[in-house]
N, C-alpha and C positions, 0 to 999 in steps of 0.2 A: 493499854494501861489507863487506869482511872486516875485523874488528877483533880484533887480538891482545891478549890480556890476561895480566897477571902478578899474582900474589897475594903479599901480605906479611902474615905473622901479626902480630896486634897484641900478641903477646908482646914485640914490639920496642918497645912504648911505653916511654918513658923519663921518669921523674919528674924534673922540672927543679928544680935547687936554686939557691941564691943564689950559690954560689961553688965553683969547681973548675976543672980544666983544660979548655980548649976542645976540642970534637970536631973531627974532620978537616974537616968542612964549615962550621964556624962561624968567623967572623972574630974577632980579639981584641976584647974589649969593655972599656969603661971600668971602673974599679974598682967592683964592685957595691955597691949599697946593701943591706945585709943585711935590711932591712925589706920588700924587694920582690923577688919571684922574677925571675930572668933566665935566658935560654937560653944565656948565655955559658958556662955550665958545667953539668956533670951530676953528680948524686950519687944514691946509692940511698936516702939517709935525708933527703931534702929536706923542710923544714918547709913547711906550707901557707902561702900568702900571705894576709894578712888584707885586702888590697885597699885599705885606707884608711890604712895606717901610713906611707906614703912622705912624706917631708918635701920637697915640691917648691915651687919658686918659682911662685906663681900669678899673676904679673903684676899686682900690686895697684896699679900706677901708673895704669892707665887704667880709666875707668869703663865699665861694660858698657852697650851701646846697646839700647834697645827701639824698634822702629819703629811706624809708624802703623797697620799691619795686624795687630798682635798678635804679631809675631815678635820674639823677644828673644835677645840673645847670652847664652850660658851660660859660666861661668868654667871654662876647661880648663887643665890643667897645661902647663908649658913644657918644652922639651927640657932635656937635661943641661947645656947651655950657656946656658940662659935664653932660647932662641928660641921663637917660636910653633910649635906642632905642625902639620904638614901632614896633616890627617885625610883618609883616602882612601876609607873606606867606613863605612856606618852600618846597623845593623839594630835595628828596634824589635820586641822580643818582646812588650812591654806598655808602658804609659805609665810605669811605674816600673822597667823592665828594658830598658835601651837600651845597645847596645854600639857602640863605634867603634874604629878602628885607625889608626895613623899611619905615615908614611914613616920616622919615627924609631924605630919598633919598639914604640911604646906600645899597650897594650890598655887602653881606658878603659871604665868602667861608670857609667851613670846610674841612680840609685836612686829617681828622682822628685824629688830635691832638689838633688843635686850630683854632680859627676864625681869618681871616684877611680881611681887607677892600679891595675889588677888584675894587670898583668904588664908586664915590660920585656924585649923581645927585642933581640938583637944585629943583627938584619936588618930591612929595611923590610917592612912589612905592607901588603897591598893589598886584602884581602877578609875579611869576617866574616859569620857566620850563627849564629843561636841560637834556642833554644826555652826553655821554663821550666826545663829540666833540663840541657841541653847547649849548649855554645858552642864554635864552631870559628873559628880565625883562621889566615890563611895569607899568604905573600908570597914574598919574595926567596929564590932558590936552593933552592926546594923546601921551605921551612920550613912545617911544618904543626903547629898547636897545638890542643889539645883540653882542655876543662875540663867536669866534671860535678859537679852538686851532691851526688851520691851517692858520689863518690869522693874521699877524702882532703880533705874539707872544701873542695872547689872548687879544689884545686891544678891548675896547668896541666901537661900532659904533652906531650912532643914525639912525634909519630908519624913513624916512618921511612918516607919515600916512595921511597927508592931512586933519586932523580934530583935534579938541581940547577937545574931550570927554575923560573922565577917562576910561582907560582900566582896567577891573576888573578880567579878567581871561585869562590864557594861557594854552593850551595843545597841545602836538605834539606826533606823532608816529614815526617821522624820521626827519632828518634835512631839508628835502624837503616837509614836511607835518606838518606845525605848524599853529595853529589857535589862534585868539585873539578875545575877546568879550568886547563890550561896549554897552551903551544904544542904542537900535534900530538897531544894526547891528553887524556883525562879519567880520573878515578879515582872509585871508589865505595866507601863504607864501609857495611857491612851490620850493624854493631853489634859485630863482632869481627874482621873481615878487610878489608883495603884491597886493592882490585883495580884494576889499571890497564888501560885500553882504548886501544890505538893507533887513531887515526882514519884512518889510511891515507895521510896526506899530511903530511910534515914541515914544509911551508911554511905550514900552517894557523896563524894567530895567534889566540890566545884573547882575546876581548873581555870577555865576562861570562857568568855562569850566572844563570838566572832560572827562575821557575816559579810555580805557583798551585795551591792545594789543590783536588784534583779534576780538574785540567787538565794535570798532568804537570810534569816538570822538563826544561829545555832548556839548550843551550849555544850561544852566539853566537860564530862564528869568521869570519875573512875571509882571503882569499888575495890578496896584492898582484898587480896586473896587471903584465905586462912584455912588450913596452914599453907605455907609456901615452901615447896620442896626444893626449889632452885633459886631462892632469893626473893626479894620483895618485888614481885610483879603484881599487876592488878588487871581487872577488867576495865576496858575503855568503852564509854558510851557517849554517843552524840545525839542530842535531842534537837529536832526542828521546832522552832518557837513560833507558833501561830496561836493567837488568843483562842482559848477553849478547844484547841485542837493539837496540843503538844503530843508529839510522838517520837519514839526512838528511831533514828535513821539506821536502816540496814541492820536490824537486830542480830542477823546471822554473823555480822562482821566482828562484834565485840569480843566473842570468845576466841576468835582467830588471831587477834592482834598480839596479845601476850606481852604488852609493854607497859611501862609506867609513863603516862602521858604528861607532857608539860605545856604544850601549845598545839593549836590547830588552825587551819585556814580553809576557806572555800574559794574555789577558783572559777574563772569563766571558761575553762577548757571545753572544747566542743564535744568531748566524749565523757561519758559517765564514769569511766574508770579512774579519771584523774580529777574528779569533782572535789574530793576532800583529801587533805594531807594532815596526818597526825604525827607529831614529833615527840620523842621521849627517849626512854632507856629500856634496855633489856638486860637482865641479870643472867650471867653464865659463870659458873664457878664462883669465884669471889670477886668478880669485877663487874662494873657497869659498862655496857656498850651503848653508844649512840645508836638509835634505831628510828625508823620511820615507816609509815604505811600510807599508801594511796588507795582510795576506793571510792565508790559512788553510792547512790541510793539503792542500786541493784548490784553493781559489780563488787565482788569480794576482794579484800586485799591479797596481794601475792604472799605465798608461803614458800620458804621462810622470808621474813622481813629483811630486806637488804640493809647492810650496814651503811651508816653515814661515814664516809672516809674523810680523813683530814687532808691538808694541802699537800702532803707528801704521797698521798694515795694509799696510805696504810689504814687499817681498821682502827677507829678511835676507841680506845679503851681507857677507862678511868679506874685506876687502882691496879694492884698486883693480882694477876690471875691466881697466884698461890697464896695470897694474903689471907688474913683472918677476919678482916672487917671491911665494910663498905665505906669508903670516904664519901662525904656529901657530894653528889654530882652537881655540876653547874647548871644554871638555867639554860634551856634551849628556847630561844625567842624566835618567832617567825612572822613573816609578812608576805602576803601574796600581791605582787604588783599586777600580775596577769596569770593566765593559765600556763604560760610558758616562762614565767619568771616568779618563782617562789623562793624566798630567801629565808635561811635559818642560820643562826649564830649561837655559839656557846660562850664566846668571849670576844673581846676586841682582838682582831687578828686571826680569828678562826671562823671561817664562813663557808657555807655551801649554798648552791643554787640549783633548783630544778630547771632544766633548760628545755623542757618539753619532751625529753627522752629519758634522761637520767639525772640523778642528784650528783652534781660534780663539785669539786673544790672551786670556790669563787676567789677572785682576787682579794687578798687580805687587806684590812684597813690598817695600814702601817702608821702608827702614831709616834714612832721613834722611841729612843731611850728615855726621853724626858717625861714621858707619860707613864705613870705608875699603874700597872694593871689592877683593876678592881672588878667586882662582880657586875656583870651585865644583866639588866632586869627587863628591858623592853625595847622594841623596835617598831617604828611606823614611819610612813612617808607619803609622798605624792610623786607626780611625774618629774618634779624638779629637785626636791630635797628629801633626804633620809635622815632621821633622828635616831640615835641610840642613847639610852639613858641607863644609869646604874648608880652604884654607891659613890656619890660625890662627883658625878660628871654628867654632862649633857653634850653629846657630840653632834654636830651638824655637818652634813656633807652632801655631795651631789648624788642624785639617783642615776646610776649608770647601768 
């Protein structure tokens, strides 16, 4: 596949200030709080944001809930109008260095004790990735934000991408090797230059970016089928991301998957057959079924795709098999701790785990009756802590 690239010098990095006129691609923002940086305006002499000075309404009315399995709610800021934040992604750099972003444009940081607002953007944010020294956040209309501990006391800068497509995924292996994904293309930052690679098909929809140290960086895309005889399925494609050498992984596999993908992981499994896991849905009749596939750079996925079963051992089906419409399926979020520990969840209390042999029902996160179920949007963790974030909540618990 030929991939066309363009390069944008990072001389176009713009330090974001607390107040000024909006740029051509930025929508008007609420009157800024001068204690917190905002991308609503640009100045050359912006002061660094201290991250903890914002006076936010922390929803003190409701007690935080701790469940029976060690997971507890953490107190997160509310939106500018006092509503709960819809957290869309989470990245655990370490137990006292966790980042999450929201559809309301908030970038939040966990220091091991509490969340603080590090930045307030004027557009929705969908993806975040970080290391001990660098953090990236991205989202709506090509908004790409970068912060480094070595630059201007951790101030956030906006990187000009040259496009207005929603950025749906970020993954990096080092400060000079960070990738970003949006519909039809990916971008790479090498420490000084942002390079865009066209993937050759404008119909490609970005689902997520993922990777693993020593095993590479990858992008999950899908192409909707047209027409669809048995419901909305799509082609699933994974690209291996190497500068100037982007290539589809196991191109023979994508036509065999037959699922609508939502997330994917790469593992350190010793065999090629279990290198990649793709999670999503398969449509049969008038219902969605949870589905997954495992395959490698050479090994094809099994056919048919096994069903993901719920905690009772029954096949998980969303909607009435004899119904007339498809209800919106929940997200399937996944995280690979190792090749024999791949975790996938569709909701709080509904979890499955690959144990090296099969995808089995995992112990549910029991938050009790006081926790109101809401949409789950992302999962990430380390050897100690696991974080789950979603609409109005950030849950922290032990990695078991």
